BALOBA-1460 file (C-alpha; in Angstrom, 3 decimals):
// residues 343
<rec num="1" residu="m" x="0.000" y="0.000" z="0.000"/>
<rec num="2" residu="v" x="1.109" y="3.546" z="-0.776"/>
<rec num="3" residu="e" x="0.393" y="6.385" z="1.660"/>
<rec num="4" residu="l" x="-0.674" y="9.533" z="-0.202"/>
<rec num="5" residu="f" x="-2.788" y="12.554" z="0.697"/>
<rec num="6" residu="g" x="-3.573" y="11.272" z="4.171"/>
<rec num="7" residu="r" x="-4.744" y="7.745" z="3.263"/>
<rec num="8" residu="k" x="-3.470" y="4.463" z="1.835"/>
<rec num="9" residu="y" x="-3.917" y="3.189" z="-1.718"/>
<rec num="10" residu="s" x="-3.030" y="-0.061" z="-3.447"/>
<rec num="11" residu="a" x="-1.140" y="-0.064" z="-6.714"/>
<rec num="12" residu="e" x="-4.322" y="-1.229" z="-8.436"/>
<rec num="13" residu="d" x="-6.302" y="1.676" z="-6.925"/>
<rec num="14" residu="l" x="-3.851" y="4.221" z="-8.304"/>
<rec num="15" residu="m" x="-3.620" y="2.629" z="-11.739"/>
<rec num="16" residu="q" x="-7.407" y="2.540" z="-12.053"/>
<rec num="17" residu="m" x="-7.793" y="6.192" z="-11.017"/>
<rec num="18" residu="t" x="-5.083" y="7.595" z="-13.323"/>
<rec num="19" residu="s" x="-4.117" y="7.253" z="-16.954"/>
<rec num="20" residu="t" x="-0.453" y="7.642" z="-16.061"/>
<rec num="21" residu="i" x="1.332" y="7.517" z="-12.705"/>
<rec num="22" residu="d" x="3.174" y="10.679" z="-13.845"/>
<rec num="23" residu="q" x="0.026" y="12.454" z="-12.655"/>
<rec num="24" residu="i" x="1.223" y="11.646" z="-9.117"/>
<rec num="25" residu="a" x="4.911" y="10.715" z="-9.227"/>
<rec num="26" residu="g" x="7.492" y="10.617" z="-11.979"/>
<rec num="27" residu="a" x="10.487" y="12.136" z="-13.694"/>
<rec num="28" residu="r" x="11.099" y="14.123" z="-16.855"/>
<rec num="29" residu="l" x="14.118" y="15.449" z="-18.682"/>
<rec num="30" residu="s" x="14.288" y="19.175" z="-19.405"/>
<rec num="31" residu="e" x="16.734" y="21.912" z="-20.316"/>
<rec num="32" residu="y" x="17.428" y="25.478" z="-19.185"/>
<rec num="33" residu="s" x="16.655" y="27.992" z="-21.933"/>
<rec num="34" residu="d" x="17.965" y="31.284" z="-20.536"/>
<rec num="35" residu="g" x="20.837" y="32.925" z="-18.684"/>
<rec num="36" residu="r" x="24.072" y="31.454" z="-17.350"/>
<rec num="37" residu="a" x="22.613" y="27.937" z="-17.224"/>
<rec num="38" residu="r" x="21.236" y="28.040" z="-20.787"/>
<rec num="39" residu="g" x="21.433" y="24.632" z="-22.478"/>
<rec num="40" residu="m" x="22.083" y="22.708" z="-19.258"/>
<rec num="41" residu="r" x="20.174" y="19.418" z="-19.065"/>
<rec num="42" residu="t" x="18.214" y="18.541" z="-15.939"/>
<rec num="43" residu="a" x="15.986" y="15.766" z="-14.649"/>
<rec num="44" residu="d" x="13.000" y="16.850" z="-12.544"/>
<rec num="45" residu="i" x="11.640" y="14.237" z="-10.121"/>
<rec num="46" residu="w" x="8.502" y="14.279" z="-7.946"/>
<rec num="47" residu="t" x="7.072" y="11.614" z="-5.618"/>
<rec num="48" residu="g" x="3.473" y="12.688" z="-4.886"/>
<rec num="49" residu="s" x="4.187" y="13.482" z="-1.235"/>
<rec num="50" residu="g" x="5.217" y="17.055" z="-2.070"/>
<rec num="51" residu="f" x="8.875" y="16.027" z="-2.310"/>
<rec num="52" residu="r" x="10.473" y="17.347" z="-5.514"/>
<rec num="53" residu="f" x="14.039" y="17.831" z="-6.691"/>
<rec num="54" residu="s" x="16.063" y="18.563" z="-9.827"/>
<rec num="55" residu="v" x="19.247" y="16.851" z="-10.982"/>
<rec num="56" residu="y" x="21.824" y="18.807" z="-12.999"/>
<rec num="57" residu="l" x="22.800" y="16.234" z="-15.636"/>
<rec num="58" residu="d" x="25.497" y="18.461" z="-17.111"/>
<rec num="59" residu="r" x="26.948" y="19.240" z="-13.693"/>
<rec num="60" residu="g" x="28.102" y="15.760" z="-12.658"/>
<rec num="61" residu="m" x="24.516" y="14.746" z="-11.797"/>
<rec num="62" residu="d" x="24.537" y="17.137" z="-8.841"/>
<rec num="63" residu="i" x="21.184" y="17.858" z="-7.180"/>
<rec num="64" residu="g" x="19.928" y="21.435" z="-7.396"/>
<rec num="65" residu="p" x="16.615" y="22.795" z="-6.044"/>
<rec num="66" residu="a" x="14.684" y="20.525" z="-3.676"/>
<rec num="67" residu="e" x="11.509" y="21.123" z="-1.689"/>
<rec num="68" residu="y" x="8.861" y="19.445" z="0.395"/>
<rec num="69" residu="q" x="5.266" y="20.707" z="0.263"/>
<rec num="70" residu="g" x="6.452" y="24.129" z="-0.852"/>
<rec num="71" residu="k" x="9.215" y="24.479" z="1.748"/>
<rec num="72" residu="p" x="12.726" y="24.661" z="0.252"/>
<rec num="73" residu="l" x="15.427" y="22.298" z="1.478"/>
<rec num="74" residu="a" x="18.405" y="23.524" z="-0.521"/>
<rec num="75" residu="w" x="20.372" y="26.743" z="-0.478"/>
<rec num="76" residu="l" x="20.690" y="28.251" z="-3.962"/>
<rec num="77" residu="h" x="23.065" y="30.871" z="-5.365"/>
<rec num="78" residu="p" x="22.589" y="32.859" z="-8.611"/>
<rec num="79" residu="g" x="26.121" y="31.998" z="-9.771"/>
<rec num="80" residu="l" x="24.997" y="28.659" z="-11.226"/>
<rec num="81" residu="g" x="26.515" y="28.210" z="-14.681"/>
<rec num="82" residu="t" x="27.165" y="25.632" z="-17.358"/>
<rec num="83" residu="p" x="30.425" y="23.664" z="-17.557"/>
<rec num="84" residu="s" x="31.524" y="26.008" z="-20.377"/>
<rec num="85" residu="l" x="31.728" y="28.860" z="-17.823"/>
<rec num="86" residu="y" x="33.813" y="26.841" z="-15.344"/>
<rec num="87" residu="e" x="37.182" y="28.301" z="-14.328"/>
<rec num="88" residu="p" x="39.177" y="25.318" z="-13.014"/>
<rec num="89" residu="l" x="42.145" y="27.120" z="-11.468"/>
<rec num="90" residu="g" x="42.335" y="28.634" z="-8.009"/>
<rec num="91" residu="f" x="38.953" y="29.563" z="-6.551"/>
<rec num="92" residu="g" x="37.215" y="29.709" z="-9.950"/>
<rec num="93" residu="f" x="34.837" y="26.967" z="-8.753"/>
<rec num="94" residu="l" x="32.980" y="29.623" z="-6.718"/>
<rec num="95" residu="k" x="31.996" y="31.551" z="-9.861"/>
<rec num="96" residu="t" x="29.697" y="28.775" z="-11.098"/>
<rec num="97" residu="f" x="28.943" y="26.913" z="-7.837"/>
<rec num="98" residu="g" x="25.208" y="27.672" z="-7.577"/>
<rec num="99" residu="g" x="24.639" y="25.743" z="-4.339"/>
<rec num="100" residu="g" x="21.893" y="23.144" z="-4.553"/>
<rec num="101" residu="l" x="21.068" y="20.171" z="-2.358"/>
<rec num="102" residu="l" x="24.239" y="18.305" z="-3.409"/>
<rec num="103" residu="t" x="27.463" y="19.324" z="-5.117"/>
<rec num="104" residu="l" x="29.943" y="16.485" z="-5.466"/>
<rec num="105" residu="c" x="33.584" y="17.460" z="-4.853"/>
<rec num="106" residu="g" x="36.513" y="15.344" z="-6.068"/>
<rec num="107" residu="m" x="37.278" y="12.839" z="-7.543"/>
<rec num="108" residu="t" x="41.037" y="13.324" z="-7.232"/>
<rec num="109" residu="h" x="40.997" y="16.422" z="-5.009"/>
<rec num="110" residu="f" x="38.766" y="18.545" z="-2.811"/>
<rec num="111" residu="g" x="39.533" y="21.446" z="-0.529"/>
<rec num="112" residu="r" x="41.703" y="24.459" z="-1.217"/>
<rec num="113" residu="p" x="43.652" y="24.935" z="-4.472"/>
<rec num="114" residu="e" x="47.068" y="23.257" z="-4.666"/>
<rec num="115" residu="q" x="49.923" y="22.759" z="-7.066"/>
<rec num="116" residu="e" x="51.544" y="19.324" z="-7.208"/>
<rec num="117" residu="g" x="54.320" y="19.008" z="-9.740"/>
<rec num="118" residu="i" x="52.955" y="20.137" z="-13.097"/>
<rec num="119" residu="e" x="49.319" y="19.623" z="-12.050"/>
<rec num="120" residu="s" x="47.105" y="22.360" z="-10.630"/>
<rec num="121" residu="f" x="44.228" y="21.279" z="-8.407"/>
<rec num="122" residu="g" x="41.513" y="23.935" z="-8.203"/>
<rec num="123" residu="l" x="39.083" y="24.332" z="-5.327"/>
<rec num="124" residu="h" x="37.010" y="21.135" z="-4.843"/>
<rec num="125" residu="g" x="38.095" y="19.439" z="-8.050"/>
<rec num="126" residu="r" x="36.457" y="19.093" z="-11.470"/>
<rec num="127" residu="i" x="33.784" y="16.413" z="-11.101"/>
<rec num="128" residu="s" x="30.815" y="18.747" z="-10.574"/>
<rec num="129" residu="h" x="31.456" y="20.482" z="-13.911"/>
<rec num="130" residu="i" x="31.557" y="17.346" z="-16.094"/>
<rec num="131" residu="p" x="28.413" y="16.382" z="-18.078"/>
<rec num="132" residu="a" x="26.895" y="12.943" z="-17.534"/>
<rec num="133" residu="q" x="26.526" y="10.340" z="-20.287"/>
<rec num="134" residu="n" x="24.339" y="7.245" z="-20.768"/>
<rec num="135" residu="v" x="21.583" y="8.886" z="-18.718"/>
<rec num="136" residu="h" x="18.354" y="6.965" z="-18.357"/>
<rec num="137" residu="i" x="15.214" y="6.921" z="-16.205"/>
<rec num="138" residu="t" x="13.363" y="3.842" z="-14.983"/>
<rec num="139" residu="k" x="9.832" y="4.124" z="-13.567"/>
<rec num="140" residu="e" x="8.038" y="0.904" z="-12.661"/>
<rec num="141" residu="w" x="5.996" y="-0.983" z="-10.079"/>
<rec num="142" residu="h" x="7.639" y="-3.603" z="-7.885"/>
<rec num="143" residu="g" x="4.633" y="-5.094" z="-6.156"/>
<rec num="144" residu="e" x="3.081" y="-2.219" z="-4.202"/>
<rec num="145" residu="v" x="6.122" y="0.053" z="-4.597"/>
<rec num="146" residu="y" x="6.502" y="2.380" z="-7.589"/>
<rec num="147" residu="t" x="10.189" y="3.213" z="-7.988"/>
<rec num="148" residu="i" x="11.771" y="6.146" z="-9.823"/>
<rec num="149" residu="i" x="15.433" y="5.657" z="-10.697"/>
<rec num="150" residu="l" x="17.796" y="8.021" z="-12.501"/>
<rec num="151" residu="e" x="21.144" y="6.593" z="-13.609"/>
<rec num="152" residu="g" x="24.118" y="7.936" z="-15.507"/>
<rec num="153" residu="e" x="27.883" y="7.970" z="-15.834"/>
<rec num="154" residu="v" x="30.395" y="10.789" z="-15.349"/>
<rec num="155" residu="r" x="33.958" y="10.276" z="-16.562"/>
<rec num="156" residu="q" x="36.887" y="12.310" z="-15.241"/>
<rec num="157" residu="a" x="39.900" y="11.614" z="-17.421"/>
<rec num="158" residu="t" x="43.186" y="13.321" z="-18.241"/>
<rec num="159" residu="l" x="45.822" y="12.203" z="-20.743"/>
<rec num="160" residu="f" x="48.763" y="10.878" z="-18.703"/>
<rec num="161" residu="g" x="46.639" y="11.263" z="-15.586"/>
<rec num="162" residu="e" x="43.537" y="9.758" z="-14.002"/>
<rec num="163" residu="n" x="40.783" y="7.816" z="-15.778"/>
<rec num="164" residu="f" x="37.946" y="7.565" z="-13.248"/>
<rec num="165" residu="l" x="34.374" y="6.554" z="-14.057"/>
<rec num="166" residu="l" x="31.564" y="7.506" z="-11.678"/>
<rec num="167" residu="k" x="28.337" y="5.515" z="-12.034"/>
<rec num="168" residu="r" x="25.536" y="7.279" z="-10.172"/>
<rec num="169" residu="k" x="22.109" y="5.951" z="-9.243"/>
<rec num="170" residu="i" x="19.551" y="8.297" z="-7.647"/>
<rec num="171" residu="s" x="16.396" y="6.558" z="-6.480"/>
<rec num="172" residu="t" x="13.134" y="7.360" z="-4.743"/>
<rec num="173" residu="e" x="9.579" y="6.019" z="-4.801"/>
<rec num="174" residu="i" x="5.968" y="7.103" z="-4.876"/>
<rec num="175" residu="g" x="4.908" y="8.729" z="-1.601"/>
<rec num="176" residu="a" x="8.524" y="9.117" z="-0.442"/>
<rec num="177" residu="k" x="10.103" y="12.167" z="1.171"/>
<rec num="178" residu="r" x="13.684" y="11.021" z="0.685"/>
<rec num="179" residu="l" x="16.171" y="10.165" z="-2.034"/>
<rec num="180" residu="i" x="19.064" y="7.704" z="-2.095"/>
<rec num="181" residu="i" x="22.363" y="8.245" z="-3.900"/>
<rec num="182" residu="e" x="24.462" y="5.194" z="-4.730"/>
<rec num="183" residu="d" x="27.784" y="5.936" z="-6.399"/>
<rec num="184" residu="t" x="30.435" y="3.597" z="-7.762"/>
<rec num="185" residu="v" x="33.834" y="5.038" z="-8.669"/>
<rec num="186" residu="k" x="36.221" y="2.862" z="-10.691"/>
<rec num="187" residu="n" x="39.793" y="3.498" z="-11.763"/>
<rec num="188" residu="e" x="39.635" y="2.454" z="-15.420"/>
<rec num="189" residu="g" x="43.176" y="3.597" z="-16.134"/>
<rec num="190" residu="y" x="46.512" y="1.860" z="-15.673"/>
<rec num="191" residu="r" x="47.966" y="4.255" z="-13.116"/>
<rec num="192" residu="e" x="47.391" y="4.385" z="-9.379"/>
<rec num="193" residu="f" x="45.836" y="7.759" z="-8.555"/>
<rec num="194" residu="s" x="44.664" y="9.756" z="-5.553"/>
<rec num="195" residu="h" x="40.945" y="9.579" z="-4.805"/>
<rec num="196" residu="m" x="38.961" y="12.014" z="-2.643"/>
<rec num="197" residu="m" x="35.189" y="12.449" z="-2.390"/>
<rec num="198" residu="l" x="33.133" y="15.016" z="-0.492"/>
<rec num="199" residu="y" x="29.324" y="15.176" z="-0.669"/>
<rec num="200" residu="h" x="28.761" y="18.934" z="-0.329"/>
<rec num="201" residu="c" x="25.099" y="19.096" z="0.809"/>
<rec num="202" residu="n" x="23.848" y="22.661" z="1.144"/>
<rec num="203" residu="f" x="20.802" y="23.328" z="3.328"/>
<rec num="204" residu="g" x="19.222" y="26.779" z="3.444"/>
<rec num="205" residu="f" x="16.249" y="28.648" z="4.881"/>
<rec num="206" residu="p" x="13.862" y="27.533" z="6.332"/>
<rec num="207" residu="v" x="15.704" y="24.314" z="7.211"/>
<rec num="208" residu="v" x="18.466" y="26.604" z="8.495"/>
<rec num="209" residu="s" x="17.196" y="29.516" z="10.589"/>
<rec num="210" residu="p" x="18.095" y="31.360" z="13.825"/>
<rec num="211" residu="s" x="16.203" y="28.643" z="15.752"/>
<rec num="212" residu="t" x="17.640" y="25.626" z="13.921"/>
<rec num="213" residu="v" x="19.697" y="23.014" z="15.768"/>
<rec num="214" residu="l" x="22.252" y="20.604" z="14.290"/>
<rec num="215" residu="m" x="22.010" y="17.121" z="15.829"/>
<rec num="216" residu="i" x="24.972" y="14.799" z="15.376"/>
<rec num="217" residu="d" x="26.282" y="12.033" z="17.633"/>
<rec num="218" residu="d" x="30.024" y="12.685" z="17.545"/>
<rec num="219" residu="l" x="33.116" y="10.843" z="18.642"/>
<rec num="220" residu="d" x="34.991" y="14.104" z="18.120"/>
<rec num="221" residu="v" x="34.607" y="17.627" z="16.696"/>
<rec num="222" residu="k" x="37.402" y="20.116" z="16.007"/>
<rec num="223" residu="p" x="37.602" y="23.598" z="14.461"/>
<rec num="224" residu="r" x="39.411" y="23.864" z="11.137"/>
<rec num="225" residu="d" x="41.137" y="27.149" z="11.964"/>
<rec num="226" residu="s" x="41.144" y="30.194" z="14.253"/>
<rec num="227" residu="d" x="37.883" y="31.545" z="12.807"/>
<rec num="228" residu="a" x="36.124" y="28.293" z="13.698"/>
<rec num="229" residu="s" x="37.793" y="28.136" z="17.131"/>
<rec num="230" residu="v" x="35.860" y="31.262" z="18.104"/>
<rec num="231" residu="g" x="32.534" y="29.478" z="17.464"/>
<rec num="232" residu="i" x="33.297" y="25.922" z="18.562"/>
<rec num="233" residu="k" x="30.872" y="26.079" z="21.511"/>
<rec num="234" residu="e" x="28.021" y="27.164" z="19.202"/>
<rec num="235" residu="y" x="28.735" y="24.903" z="16.231"/>
<rec num="236" residu="s" x="25.292" y="23.264" z="16.530"/>
<rec num="237" residu="q" x="23.378" y="26.575" z="16.619"/>
<rec num="238" residu="f" x="22.937" y="29.283" z="14.018"/>
<rec num="239" residu="g" x="21.427" y="32.627" z="15.014"/>
<rec num="240" residu="p" x="20.702" y="35.713" z="12.912"/>
<rec num="241" residu="a" x="22.330" y="36.598" z="9.602"/>
<rec num="242" residu="i" x="25.389" y="38.787" z="10.147"/>
<rec num="243" residu="p" x="26.923" y="41.157" z="7.552"/>
<rec num="244" residu="g" x="30.552" y="40.242" z="6.887"/>
<rec num="245" residu="y" x="30.361" y="36.925" z="8.773"/>
<rec num="246" residu="k" x="33.443" y="34.724" z="8.291"/>
<rec num="247" residu="e" x="32.696" y="31.100" z="7.513"/>
<rec num="248" residu="q" x="33.320" y="28.580" z="10.269"/>
<rec num="249" residu="v" x="34.282" y="25.007" z="9.369"/>
<rec num="250" residu="f" x="34.235" y="22.120" z="11.835"/>
<rec num="251" residu="f" x="35.658" y="18.623" z="11.397"/>
<rec num="252" residu="h" x="33.433" y="15.907" z="12.909"/>
<rec num="253" residu="t" x="33.892" y="12.194" z="13.440"/>
<rec num="254" residu="p" x="30.321" y="10.851" z="13.753"/>
<rec num="255" residu="k" x="29.426" y="7.581" z="15.456"/>
<rec num="256" residu="a" x="28.090" y="4.807" z="13.252"/>
<rec num="257" residu="d" x="25.160" y="2.593" z="14.213"/>
<rec num="258" residu="a" x="25.102" y="-1.211" z="14.116"/>
<rec num="259" residu="d" x="24.577" y="-1.071" z="10.339"/>
<rec num="260" residu="g" x="27.624" y="1.167" z="9.854"/>
<rec num="261" residu="m" x="25.499" y="4.247" z="9.135"/>
<rec num="262" residu="a" x="25.832" y="7.766" z="10.537"/>
<rec num="263" residu="l" x="22.833" y="10.086" z="10.989"/>
<rec num="264" residu="v" x="22.998" y="13.905" z="10.916"/>
<rec num="265" residu="r" x="19.937" y="16.149" z="11.313"/>
<rec num="266" residu="l" x="18.979" y="19.825" z="11.034"/>
<rec num="267" residu="f" x="15.695" y="20.777" z="12.687"/>
<rec num="268" residu="n" x="13.809" y="24.074" z="12.870"/>
<rec num="269" residu="p" x="11.423" y="23.816" z="15.882"/>
<rec num="270" residu="d" x="9.588" y="27.022" z="14.930"/>
<rec num="271" residu="i" x="7.950" y="25.260" z="11.986"/>
<rec num="272" residu="n" x="8.501" y="21.566" z="12.907"/>
<rec num="273" residu="f" x="10.568" y="21.054" z="9.797"/>
<rec num="274" residu="g" x="14.032" y="19.852" z="8.967"/>
<rec num="275" residu="a" x="16.227" y="17.525" z="6.976"/>
<rec num="276" residu="y" x="18.499" y="14.573" z="7.627"/>
<rec num="277" residu="m" x="21.437" y="12.819" z="6.040"/>
<rec num="278" residu="r" x="22.255" y="9.159" z="6.538"/>
<rec num="279" residu="y" x="25.371" y="7.669" z="5.007"/>
<rec num="280" residu="r" x="27.809" y="4.757" z="5.245"/>
<rec num="281" residu="t" x="30.927" y="5.596" z="7.246"/>
<rec num="282" residu="a" x="33.146" y="2.774" z="5.964"/>
<rec num="283" residu="e" x="33.856" y="4.778" z="2.796"/>
<rec num="284" residu="l" x="33.102" y="8.227" z="4.263"/>
<rec num="285" residu="p" x="34.704" y="8.185" z="7.753"/>
<rec num="286" residu="a" x="35.067" y="11.966" z="8.030"/>
<rec num="287" residu="f" x="32.420" y="14.691" z="8.164"/>
<rec num="288" residu="t" x="32.748" y="18.433" z="7.592"/>
<rec num="289" residu="q" x="30.278" y="21.100" z="8.711"/>
<rec num="290" residu="w" x="30.320" y="24.411" z="6.861"/>
<rec num="291" residu="k" x="28.566" y="27.061" z="8.950"/>
<rec num="292" residu="m" x="27.940" y="30.215" z="6.917"/>
<rec num="293" residu="t" x="25.443" y="32.671" z="8.405"/>
<rec num="294" residu="g" x="26.387" y="35.835" z="6.535"/>
<rec num="295" residu="s" x="23.737" y="38.222" z="5.243"/>
<rec num="296" residu="g" x="22.687" y="36.958" z="1.810"/>
<rec num="297" residu="e" x="24.881" y="33.872" z="2.301"/>
<rec num="298" residu="y" x="22.964" y="31.984" z="4.993"/>
<rec num="299" residu="l" x="23.309" y="28.200" z="4.985"/>
<rec num="300" residu="c" x="24.781" y="25.091" z="6.540"/>
<rec num="301" residu="g" x="26.837" y="22.643" z="4.515"/>
<rec num="302" residu="l" x="26.797" y="19.023" z="5.723"/>
<rec num="303" residu="e" x="29.605" y="17.119" z="4.023"/>
<rec num="304" residu="p" x="30.451" y="13.427" z="4.508"/>
<rec num="305" residu="c" x="33.875" y="12.799" z="3.019"/>
<rec num="306" residu="t" x="36.746" y="10.364" z="2.578"/>
<rec num="307" residu="n" x="39.050" y="12.564" z="4.691"/>
<rec num="308" residu="h" x="39.130" y="15.883" z="6.453"/>
<rec num="309" residu="e" x="40.484" y="18.732" z="4.366"/>
<rec num="310" residu="g" x="44.267" y="19.110" z="4.364"/>
<rec num="311" residu="d" x="47.179" y="19.704" z="2.029"/>
<rec num="312" residu="r" x="48.023" y="16.763" z="-0.192"/>
<rec num="313" residu="d" x="51.477" y="16.147" z="1.268"/>
<rec num="314" residu="s" x="50.127" y="15.980" z="4.819"/>
<rec num="315" residu="l" x="47.321" y="13.618" z="3.799"/>
<rec num="316" residu="r" x="49.745" y="11.365" z="1.971"/>
<rec num="317" residu="n" x="52.302" y="11.306" z="4.789"/>
<rec num="318" residu="s" x="49.621" y="10.520" z="7.398"/>
<rec num="319" residu="g" x="48.142" y="7.706" z="5.310"/>
<rec num="320" residu="k" x="44.794" y="9.506" z="4.991"/>
<rec num="321" residu="m" x="44.883" y="9.935" z="1.224"/>
<rec num="322" residu="k" x="42.970" y="7.141" z="-0.491"/>
<rec num="323" residu="m" x="44.672" y="5.730" z="-3.597"/>
<rec num="324" residu="l" x="42.825" y="3.726" z="-6.257"/>
<rec num="325" residu="v" x="44.903" y="1.134" z="-8.087"/>
<rec num="326" residu="p" x="44.040" y="0.165" z="-11.688"/>
<rec num="327" residu="g" x="40.721" y="-1.669" z="-11.824"/>
<rec num="328" residu="e" x="39.796" y="-0.853" z="-8.220"/>
<rec num="329" residu="e" x="36.337" y="0.462" z="-7.431"/>
<rec num="330" residu="i" x="34.650" y="1.912" z="-4.371"/>
<rec num="331" residu="h" x="30.936" y="2.216" z="-3.508"/>
<rec num="332" residu="y" x="29.219" y="5.078" z="-1.659"/>
<rec num="333" residu="y" x="25.748" y="5.384" z="-0.103"/>
<rec num="334" residu="v" x="24.096" y="8.668" z="0.935"/>
<rec num="335" residu="e" x="20.425" y="9.214" z="1.850"/>
<rec num="336" residu="i" x="18.796" y="12.657" z="2.198"/>
<rec num="337" residu="g" x="15.277" y="13.182" z="3.515"/>
<rec num="338" residu="v" x="12.729" y="15.336" z="5.283"/>
<rec num="339" residu="i" x="11.918" y="15.639" z="9.001"/>
<rec num="340" residu="e" x="8.322" y="16.670" z="9.770"/>
<rec num="341" residu="s" x="8.167" y="16.554" z="13.570"/>
<rec num="342" residu="a" x="10.291" y="16.908" z="16.692"/>
<rec num="343" residu="e" x="9.951" y="13.167" z="17.299"/>
């Protein structure tokens, strides 16, 4: 049975009362026709519960706007642009970032820009500016469950460098208020290469507000730098927007449950609304919190990752830099959903 609109329906009920399930839940491909994002392909997905989101197919299959019953989940920025506008060096990433519910960072580097030999690594890597290929949508009943699945591939390859293939599967179902991301990264080249992944999930108003609380069961939490040290006691709280606020970044080590999953939540008690992330810690043992409550730049980034940010030499020397040998692959699982009550 499917729960929709305050009551339960069988699959047969819904099929008899509609000509197409797209009337309730589905997915369609579309394309931006104006502005900086003109020509960018997207997939728009809705579940019938009021949960809707868009996937940027030409931006590494990142997830852009998302909402639940009219309330936004994601923080958005007007800088969103096509891959053709991407400036890969230095902090050029910020000129086309655009926010959204998920921006993938990696696959060979994330964090601040660095130079290593002849190679320049820009802020947060290149993966989120590479168009997907072999994109397809599957919508079908499995017994009483109607599933909506978007799949595609994103290849990051450089002559004499890495040849990584990301296979992404984004799934949800009719009546759901969550989505699941399952990623497989494979080294299809013949060189061992560094591998870093950070799931940059950007939550904005009203999920993040002066009353919002971050709930995370930590083994440890540390400030990234002196700016974050000032706010370490208030890392889980937000407060009013402040002109000129300096970002604060905190490095967490969340506890995993018996299934190896960590749970992180943001909840706004003023409107009984929030969001959660649940992810597998075996592949993503570190977690970064980006607290940014500046005027006009008000959000919280929740970011499960392969390692805490650091310079490449330090990560390598400490054994914290993951290396993928030829033919090796690694699987990731991240779930994002809605919280509707304090319970």
